[in-house]
Backbone as XML, in Angstrom:
<?xml version="1.0"?>
<chain id="A" units="angstrom">
  <residue number="1" name="MET">
    <atom name="N" x="0.811" y="-1.193" z="-0.009"/>
    <atom name="CA" x="0.035" y="0.007" z="-0.033"/>
    <atom name="C" x="0.886" y="1.247" z="0.007"/>
  </residue>
  <residue number="2" name="SER">
    <atom name="N" x="0.745" y="2.114" z="-1.006"/>
    <atom name="CA" x="1.577" y="3.296" z="-1.081"/>
    <atom name="C" x="0.901" y="4.478" z="-0.457"/>
  </residue>
  <residue number="3" name="GLU">
    <atom name="N" x="1.681" y="5.267" z="0.216"/>
    <atom name="CA" x="1.176" y="6.483" z="0.839"/>
    <atom name="C" x="1.302" y="7.655" z="-0.107"/>
  </residue>
  <residue number="4" name="ARG">
    <atom name="N" x="0.353" y="8.586" z="-0.017"/>
    <atom name="CA" x="0.490" y="9.794" z="-0.791"/>
    <atom name="C" x="1.514" y="10.712" z="-0.050"/>
  </residue>
  <residue number="5" name="ARG">
    <atom name="N" x="2.323" y="11.386" z="-0.849"/>
    <atom name="CA" x="3.291" y="12.225" z="-0.163"/>
    <atom name="C" x="2.539" y="13.499" z="0.371"/>
  </residue>
  <residue number="6" name="LYS">
    <atom name="N" x="3.174" y="14.076" z="1.343"/>
    <atom name="CA" x="2.544" y="15.224" z="2.029"/>
    <atom name="C" x="2.435" y="16.390" z="1.058"/>
  </residue>
  <residue number="7" name="ARG">
    <atom name="N" x="1.276" y="17.028" z="1.055"/>
    <atom name="CA" x="1.043" y="18.192" z="0.138"/>
    <atom name="C" x="1.463" y="19.474" z="0.820"/>
  </residue>
  <residue number="8" name="LYS">
    <atom name="N" x="1.890" y="20.433" z="-0.014"/>
    <atom name="CA" x="2.300" y="21.701" z="0.548"/>
    <atom name="C" x="1.065" y="22.669" z="0.669"/>
  </residue>
  <residue number="9" name="PHE">
    <atom name="N" x="1.096" y="23.471" z="1.666"/>
    <atom name="CA" x="0.038" y="24.462" z="1.907"/>
    <atom name="C" x="0.711" y="25.831" z="1.972"/>
  </residue>
  <residue number="10" name="ARG">
    <atom name="N" x="0.024" y="26.853" z="1.432"/>
    <atom name="CA" x="0.530" y="28.198" z="1.454"/>
    <atom name="C" x="-0.637" y="29.133" z="1.805"/>
  </residue>
  <residue number="11" name="THR">
    <atom name="N" x="-0.321" y="30.295" z="2.307"/>
    <atom name="CA" x="-1.311" y="31.362" z="2.578"/>
    <atom name="C" x="-0.846" y="32.596" z="1.869"/>
  </residue>
  <residue number="12" name="GLY">
    <atom name="N" x="-1.739" y="33.200" z="1.059"/>
    <atom name="CA" x="-1.396" y="34.364" z="0.301"/>
    <atom name="C" x="-2.593" y="35.246" z="0.005"/>
  </residue>
  <residue number="13" name="VAL">
    <atom name="N" x="-2.365" y="36.240" z="-0.791"/>
    <atom name="CA" x="-3.375" y="37.259" z="-1.171"/>
    <atom name="C" x="-3.714" y="37.142" z="-2.647"/>
  </residue>
  <residue number="14" name="VAL">
    <atom name="N" x="-5.022" y="37.147" z="-2.980"/>
    <atom name="CA" x="-5.464" y="37.104" z="-4.338"/>
    <atom name="C" x="-5.140" y="38.439" z="-5.008"/>
  </residue>
  <residue number="15" name="VAL">
    <atom name="N" x="-4.425" y="38.365" z="-6.146"/>
    <atom name="CA" x="-4.049" y="39.585" z="-6.845"/>
    <atom name="C" x="-4.726" y="39.700" z="-8.189"/>
  </residue>
  <residue number="16" name="ASN">
    <atom name="N" x="-5.309" y="38.628" z="-8.707"/>
    <atom name="CA" x="-6.014" y="38.662" z="-9.977"/>
    <atom name="C" x="-7.118" y="37.667" z="-9.962"/>
  </residue>
  <residue number="17" name="ASP">
    <atom name="N" x="-8.376" y="38.114" z="-10.344"/>
    <atom name="CA" x="-9.519" y="37.182" z="-10.426"/>
    <atom name="C" x="-10.305" y="37.324" z="-11.706"/>
  </residue>
  <residue number="18" name="LYS">
    <atom name="N" x="-9.642" y="37.709" z="-12.784"/>
    <atom name="CA" x="-10.324" y="38.032" z="-14.031"/>
    <atom name="C" x="-10.711" y="36.763" z="-14.828"/>
  </residue>
  <residue number="19" name="SER">
    <atom name="N" x="-10.012" y="35.662" z="-14.596"/>
    <atom name="CA" x="-10.296" y="34.436" z="-15.331"/>
    <atom name="C" x="-11.372" y="33.629" z="-14.576"/>
  </residue>
  <residue number="20" name="ASN">
    <atom name="N" x="-12.127" y="32.865" z="-15.318"/>
    <atom name="CA" x="-13.163" y="31.995" z="-14.752"/>
    <atom name="C" x="-12.544" y="30.800" z="-14.070"/>
  </residue>
  <residue number="21" name="LYS">
    <atom name="N" x="-12.853" y="30.597" z="-12.781"/>
    <atom name="CA" x="-12.371" y="29.472" z="-11.967"/>
    <atom name="C" x="-10.878" y="29.455" z="-11.775"/>
  </residue>
  <residue number="22" name="THR">
    <atom name="N" x="-10.212" y="30.593" z="-12.006"/>
    <atom name="CA" x="-8.762" y="30.705" z="-11.848"/>
    <atom name="C" x="-8.427" y="31.964" z="-11.118"/>
  </residue>
  <residue number="23" name="ARG">
    <atom name="N" x="-7.528" y="31.876" z="-10.175"/>
    <atom name="CA" x="-7.056" y="33.034" z="-9.403"/>
    <atom name="C" x="-5.549" y="33.055" z="-9.421"/>
  </residue>
  <residue number="24" name="GLN">
    <atom name="N" x="-4.971" y="34.226" z="-9.283"/>
    <atom name="CA" x="-3.550" y="34.356" z="-9.102"/>
    <atom name="C" x="-3.291" y="34.857" z="-7.699"/>
  </residue>
  <residue number="25" name="VAL">
    <atom name="N" x="-2.511" y="34.076" z="-6.949"/>
    <atom name="CA" x="-2.282" y="34.311" z="-5.536"/>
    <atom name="C" x="-0.819" y="34.652" z="-5.319"/>
  </residue>
  <residue number="26" name="SER">
    <atom name="N" x="-0.550" y="35.737" z="-4.624"/>
    <atom name="CA" x="0.827" y="36.164" z="-4.289"/>
    <atom name="C" x="1.128" y="35.700" z="-2.856"/>
  </residue>
  <residue number="27" name="VAL">
    <atom name="N" x="2.218" y="34.954" z="-2.693"/>
    <atom name="CA" x="2.649" y="34.460" z="-1.405"/>
    <atom name="C" x="3.971" y="35.053" z="-1.058"/>
  </residue>
  <residue number="28" name="GLU">
    <atom name="N" x="4.067" y="35.721" z="0.110"/>
    <atom name="CA" x="5.268" y="36.385" z="0.549"/>
    <atom name="C" x="5.962" y="35.631" z="1.650"/>
  </residue>
  <residue number="29" name="ARG">
    <atom name="N" x="7.278" y="35.427" z="1.579"/>
    <atom name="CA" x="7.996" y="34.763" z="2.622"/>
    <atom name="C" x="9.196" y="35.624" z="3.033"/>
  </residue>
  <residue number="30" name="THR">
    <atom name="N" x="9.567" y="35.516" z="4.303"/>
    <atom name="CA" x="10.751" y="36.187" z="4.818"/>
    <atom name="C" x="11.799" y="35.166" z="5.197"/>
  </residue>
  <residue number="31" name="TYR">
    <atom name="N" x="13.082" y="35.547" z="4.957"/>
    <atom name="CA" x="14.137" y="34.651" z="5.371"/>
    <atom name="C" x="15.380" y="35.476" z="5.655"/>
  </residue>
  <residue number="32" name="ARG">
    <atom name="N" x="16.324" y="34.948" z="6.388"/>
    <atom name="CA" x="17.535" y="35.636" z="6.726"/>
    <atom name="C" x="18.657" y="35.238" z="5.790"/>
  </residue>
  <residue number="33" name="HIS">
    <atom name="N" x="19.392" y="36.231" z="5.293"/>
    <atom name="CA" x="20.528" y="35.985" z="4.405"/>
    <atom name="C" x="21.582" y="35.215" z="5.154"/>
  </residue>
  <residue number="34" name="SER">
    <atom name="N" x="22.158" y="34.189" z="4.511"/>
    <atom name="CA" x="23.082" y="33.268" z="5.192"/>
    <atom name="C" x="24.410" y="33.944" z="5.614"/>
  </residue>
  <residue number="35" name="LEU">
    <atom name="N" x="24.878" y="34.942" z="4.815"/>
    <atom name="CA" x="26.130" y="35.576" z="5.148"/>
    <atom name="C" x="25.973" y="36.915" z="5.916"/>
  </residue>
  <residue number="36" name="TYR">
    <atom name="N" x="25.054" y="37.740" z="5.345"/>
    <atom name="CA" x="24.885" y="39.069" z="5.920"/>
    <atom name="C" x="23.833" y="39.195" z="7.002"/>
  </residue>
  <residue number="37" name="GLU">
    <atom name="N" x="23.057" y="38.144" z="7.156"/>
    <atom name="CA" x="22.017" y="38.056" z="8.200"/>
    <atom name="C" x="20.953" y="39.138" z="8.149"/>
  </residue>
  <residue number="38" name="ARG">
    <atom name="N" x="20.779" y="39.711" z="6.944"/>
    <atom name="CA" x="19.738" y="40.707" z="6.757"/>
    <atom name="C" x="18.409" y="39.966" z="6.459"/>
  </residue>
  <residue number="39" name="VAL">
    <atom name="N" x="17.326" y="40.448" z="7.000"/>
    <atom name="CA" x="16.025" y="39.831" z="6.699"/>
    <atom name="C" x="15.544" y="40.312" z="5.319"/>
  </residue>
  <residue number="40" name="LEU">
    <atom name="N" x="15.278" y="39.309" z="4.483"/>
    <atom name="CA" x="14.845" y="39.593" z="3.129"/>
    <atom name="C" x="13.423" y="39.076" z="2.882"/>
  </residue>
  <residue number="41" name="ARG">
    <atom name="N" x="12.735" y="39.705" z="1.937"/>
    <atom name="CA" x="11.361" y="39.272" z="1.588"/>
    <atom name="C" x="11.378" y="38.848" z="0.115"/>
  </residue>
  <residue number="42" name="SER">
    <atom name="N" x="10.659" y="37.777" z="-0.209"/>
    <atom name="CA" x="10.507" y="37.409" z="-1.613"/>
    <atom name="C" x="9.044" y="37.042" z="-1.829"/>
  </residue>
  <residue number="43" name="LYS">
    <atom name="N" x="8.568" y="37.287" z="-3.020"/>
    <atom name="CA" x="7.198" y="37.016" z="-3.396"/>
    <atom name="C" x="7.172" y="35.948" z="-4.528"/>
  </residue>
  <residue number="44" name="SER">
    <atom name="N" x="6.164" y="35.111" z="-4.442"/>
    <atom name="CA" x="5.954" y="34.127" z="-5.510"/>
    <atom name="C" x="4.454" y="34.226" z="-5.899"/>
  </residue>
  <residue number="45" name="LYS">
    <atom name="N" x="4.157" y="34.020" z="-7.171"/>
    <atom name="CA" x="2.799" y="34.058" z="-7.659"/>
    <atom name="C" x="2.425" y="32.630" z="-8.084"/>
  </residue>
  <residue number="46" name="PHE">
    <atom name="N" x="1.277" y="32.177" z="-7.614"/>
    <atom name="CA" x="0.793" y="30.840" z="-7.923"/>
    <atom name="C" x="-0.546" y="30.975" z="-8.658"/>
  </residue>
  <residue number="47" name="ILE">
    <atom name="N" x="-0.779" y="30.136" z="-9.698"/>
    <atom name="CA" x="-2.038" y="30.088" z="-10.398"/>
    <atom name="C" x="-2.842" y="29.022" z="-9.684"/>
  </residue>
  <residue number="48" name="VAL">
    <atom name="N" x="-4.077" y="29.411" z="-9.194"/>
    <atom name="CA" x="-4.855" y="28.589" z="-8.305"/>
    <atom name="C" x="-6.226" y="28.281" z="-8.895"/>
  </residue>
  <residue number="49" name="HIS">
    <atom name="N" x="-6.707" y="27.070" z="-8.711"/>
    <atom name="CA" x="-8.026" y="26.694" z="-9.210"/>
    <atom name="C" x="-9.068" y="27.004" z="-8.110"/>
  </residue>
  <residue number="50" name="ASP">
    <atom name="N" x="-10.071" y="27.801" z="-8.491"/>
    <atom name="CA" x="-11.187" y="28.163" z="-7.602"/>
    <atom name="C" x="-12.467" y="27.731" z="-8.238"/>
  </residue>
  <residue number="51" name="GLU">
    <atom name="N" x="-12.928" y="26.523" z="-7.868"/>
    <atom name="CA" x="-14.052" y="25.906" z="-8.556"/>
    <atom name="C" x="-15.319" y="26.722" z="-8.527"/>
  </residue>
  <residue number="52" name="LYS">
    <atom name="N" x="-15.625" y="27.361" z="-7.397"/>
    <atom name="CA" x="-16.881" y="28.077" z="-7.221"/>
    <atom name="C" x="-16.813" y="29.585" z="-7.410"/>
  </residue>
  <residue number="53" name="ASN">
    <atom name="N" x="-15.633" y="30.112" z="-7.820"/>
    <atom name="CA" x="-15.428" y="31.553" z="-8.066"/>
    <atom name="C" x="-15.833" y="32.354" z="-6.798"/>
  </residue>
  <residue number="54" name="ILE">
    <atom name="N" x="-15.386" y="31.905" z="-5.607"/>
    <atom name="CA" x="-15.780" y="32.610" z="-4.358"/>
    <atom name="C" x="-14.764" y="33.615" z="-3.901"/>
  </residue>
  <residue number="55" name="SER">
    <atom name="N" x="-13.540" y="33.557" z="-4.365"/>
    <atom name="CA" x="-12.485" y="34.489" z="-3.898"/>
    <atom name="C" x="-12.417" y="35.691" z="-4.853"/>
  </residue>
  <residue number="56" name="HIS">
    <atom name="N" x="-11.982" y="36.811" z="-4.318"/>
    <atom name="CA" x="-11.852" y="38.071" z="-5.104"/>
    <atom name="C" x="-10.550" y="38.753" z="-4.717"/>
  </residue>
  <residue number="57" name="VAL">
    <atom name="N" x="-10.196" y="39.795" z="-5.449"/>
    <atom name="CA" x="-8.955" y="40.473" z="-5.259"/>
    <atom name="C" x="-8.885" y="41.041" z="-3.798"/>
  </residue>
  <residue number="58" name="GLY">
    <atom name="N" x="-7.765" y="40.839" z="-3.145"/>
    <atom name="CA" x="-7.595" y="41.334" z="-1.786"/>
    <atom name="C" x="-7.898" y="40.300" z="-0.699"/>
  </residue>
  <residue number="59" name="ASP">
    <atom name="N" x="-8.533" y="39.229" z="-1.026"/>
    <atom name="CA" x="-8.857" y="38.166" z="-0.040"/>
    <atom name="C" x="-7.565" y="37.420" z="0.319"/>
  </residue>
  <residue number="60" name="THR">
    <atom name="N" x="-7.446" y="37.077" z="1.574"/>
    <atom name="CA" x="-6.348" y="36.184" z="2.037"/>
    <atom name="C" x="-6.893" y="34.784" z="1.982"/>
  </residue>
  <residue number="61" name="VAL">
    <atom name="N" x="-6.188" y="33.895" z="1.283"/>
    <atom name="CA" x="-6.644" y="32.543" z="1.033"/>
    <atom name="C" x="-5.589" y="31.529" z="1.414"/>
  </residue>
  <residue number="62" name="ARG">
    <atom name="N" x="-6.040" y="30.287" z="1.612"/>
    <atom name="CA" x="-5.161" y="29.150" z="1.888"/>
    <atom name="C" x="-5.246" y="28.234" z="0.704"/>
  </residue>
  <residue number="63" name="ILE">
    <atom name="N" x="-4.089" y="27.796" z="0.151"/>
    <atom name="CA" x="-4.053" y="27.010" z="-1.038"/>
    <atom name="C" x="-3.298" y="25.744" z="-0.756"/>
  </residue>
  <residue number="64" name="MET">
    <atom name="N" x="-3.564" y="24.716" z="-1.573"/>
    <atom name="CA" x="-2.918" y="23.384" z="-1.413"/>
    <atom name="C" x="-2.388" y="22.920" z="-2.755"/>
  </residue>
  <residue number="65" name="GLU">
    <atom name="N" x="-1.240" y="22.280" z="-2.725"/>
    <atom name="CA" x="-0.651" y="21.714" z="-3.947"/>
    <atom name="C" x="-1.515" y="20.540" z="-4.424"/>
  </residue>
  <residue number="66" name="SER">
    <atom name="N" x="-1.628" y="20.397" z="-5.751"/>
    <atom name="CA" x="-2.432" y="19.321" z="-6.344"/>
    <atom name="C" x="-1.775" y="18.823" z="-7.590"/>
  </residue>
  <residue number="67" name="ARG">
    <atom name="N" x="-2.482" y="17.908" z="-8.239"/>
    <atom name="CA" x="-1.968" y="17.404" z="-9.511"/>
    <atom name="C" x="-2.074" y="18.523" z="-10.544"/>
  </residue>
  <residue number="68" name="PRO">
    <atom name="N" x="-1.377" y="18.465" z="-11.666"/>
    <atom name="CA" x="-1.462" y="19.503" z="-12.719"/>
    <atom name="C" x="-2.873" y="19.546" z="-13.267"/>
  </residue>
  <residue number="69" name="LEU">
    <atom name="N" x="-3.469" y="20.730" z="-13.221"/>
    <atom name="CA" x="-4.858" y="20.912" z="-13.735"/>
    <atom name="C" x="-4.803" y="21.554" z="-15.124"/>
  </residue>
  <residue number="70" name="SER">
    <atom name="N" x="-3.740" y="22.290" z="-15.436"/>
    <atom name="CA" x="-3.520" y="22.824" z="-16.763"/>
    <atom name="C" x="-2.041" y="23.068" z="-16.940"/>
  </residue>
  <residue number="71" name="LYS">
    <atom name="N" x="-1.693" y="23.836" z="-17.958"/>
    <atom name="CA" x="-0.282" y="24.076" z="-18.184"/>
    <atom name="C" x="0.417" y="24.759" z="-16.972"/>
  </residue>
  <residue number="72" name="THR">
    <atom name="N" x="-0.260" y="25.690" z="-16.324"/>
    <atom name="CA" x="0.329" y="26.421" z="-15.189"/>
    <atom name="C" x="-0.325" y="26.193" z="-13.870"/>
  </residue>
  <residue number="73" name="LYS">
    <atom name="N" x="-1.539" y="25.632" z="-13.868"/>
    <atom name="CA" x="-2.255" y="25.461" z="-12.595"/>
    <atom name="C" x="-1.853" y="24.162" z="-11.855"/>
  </residue>
  <residue number="74" name="ARG">
    <atom name="N" x="-1.273" y="24.345" z="-10.614"/>
    <atom name="CA" x="-0.904" y="23.188" z="-9.832"/>
    <atom name="C" x="-1.339" y="23.361" z="-8.377"/>
  </residue>
  <residue number="75" name="TRP">
    <atom name="N" x="-2.218" y="24.327" z="-8.097"/>
    <atom name="CA" x="-2.676" y="24.617" z="-6.768"/>
    <atom name="C" x="-4.184" y="24.707" z="-6.746"/>
  </residue>
  <residue number="76" name="VAL">
    <atom name="N" x="-4.771" y="24.384" z="-5.562"/>
    <atom name="CA" x="-6.246" y="24.409" z="-5.432"/>
    <atom name="C" x="-6.566" y="25.262" z="-4.221"/>
  </residue>
  <residue number="77" name="LEU">
    <atom name="N" x="-7.642" y="26.067" z="-4.335"/>
    <atom name="CA" x="-8.122" y="26.896" z="-3.207"/>
    <atom name="C" x="-8.729" y="26.012" z="-2.135"/>
  </residue>
  <residue number="78" name="ILE">
    <atom name="N" x="-8.341" y="26.152" z="-0.924"/>
    <atom name="CA" x="-8.897" y="25.402" z="0.213"/>
    <atom name="C" x="-9.927" y="26.184" z="0.976"/>
  </residue>
  <residue number="79" name="GLU">
    <atom name="N" x="-9.582" y="27.437" z="1.362"/>
    <atom name="CA" x="-10.501" y="28.242" z="2.166"/>
    <atom name="C" x="-10.087" y="29.702" z="2.027"/>
  </residue>
  <residue number="80" name="ILE">
    <atom name="N" x="-11.050" y="30.569" z="2.361"/>
    <atom name="CA" x="-10.784" y="32.004" z="2.481"/>
    <atom name="C" x="-10.542" y="32.308" z="3.922"/>
  </residue>
  <residue number="81" name="VAL">
    <atom name="N" x="-9.336" y="32.767" z="4.243"/>
    <atom name="CA" x="-8.970" y="33.057" z="5.631"/>
    <atom name="C" x="-9.552" y="34.380" z="6.049"/>
  </residue>
  <residue number="82" name="ASN">
    <atom name="N" x="-9.413" y="35.399" z="5.199"/>
    <atom name="CA" x="-9.865" y="36.756" z="5.537"/>
    <atom name="C" x="-10.483" y="37.384" z="4.284"/>
  </residue>
  <residue number="83" name="LYS">
    <atom name="N" x="-11.730" y="37.756" z="4.311"/>
    <atom name="CA" x="-12.436" y="38.317" z="3.188"/>
    <atom name="C" x="-12.317" y="39.849" z="3.245"/>
  </residue>
  <residue number="84" name="THR">
    <atom name="N" x="-12.075" y="40.513" z="2.107"/>
    <atom name="CA" x="-12.034" y="41.937" z="2.115"/>
    <atom name="C" x="-13.425" y="42.521" z="2.154"/>
  </residue>
  <residue number="85" name="SER">
    <atom name="N" x="-13.546" y="43.700" z="2.715"/>
    <atom name="CA" x="-14.865" y="44.350" z="2.785"/>
    <atom name="C" x="-15.239" y="44.900" z="1.427"/>
  </residue>
  <residue number="86" name="GLU">
    <atom name="N" x="-16.441" y="44.595" z="0.913"/>
    <atom name="CA" x="-16.882" y="45.087" z="-0.345"/>
    <atom name="C" x="-17.527" y="46.462" z="-0.179"/>
  </residue>
  <residue number="87" name="ILE">
    <atom name="N" x="-17.202" y="47.365" z="-1.057"/>
    <atom name="CA" x="-17.678" y="48.751" z="-1.005"/>
    <atom name="C" x="-18.965" y="48.867" z="-1.744"/>
  </residue>
</chain>
């Protein structure tokens, strides 16, 4: 019996919601430089599958790694952590 490998989870902010069932999520991480010990920030953008179109720009969301869904989509929306207030 084979075990599935552990999936990666990330938390980020939706930066683009123009496509149907697809969102672009920006994930920011901080790390310390190995030699100079300065705290650095880096951002990564992930293309995420949102089946029900429930997330919008500015929402903080939790995403999970999945099988390839298209050429660039390899992540799935799990939940909305913090919803932005709609005006």
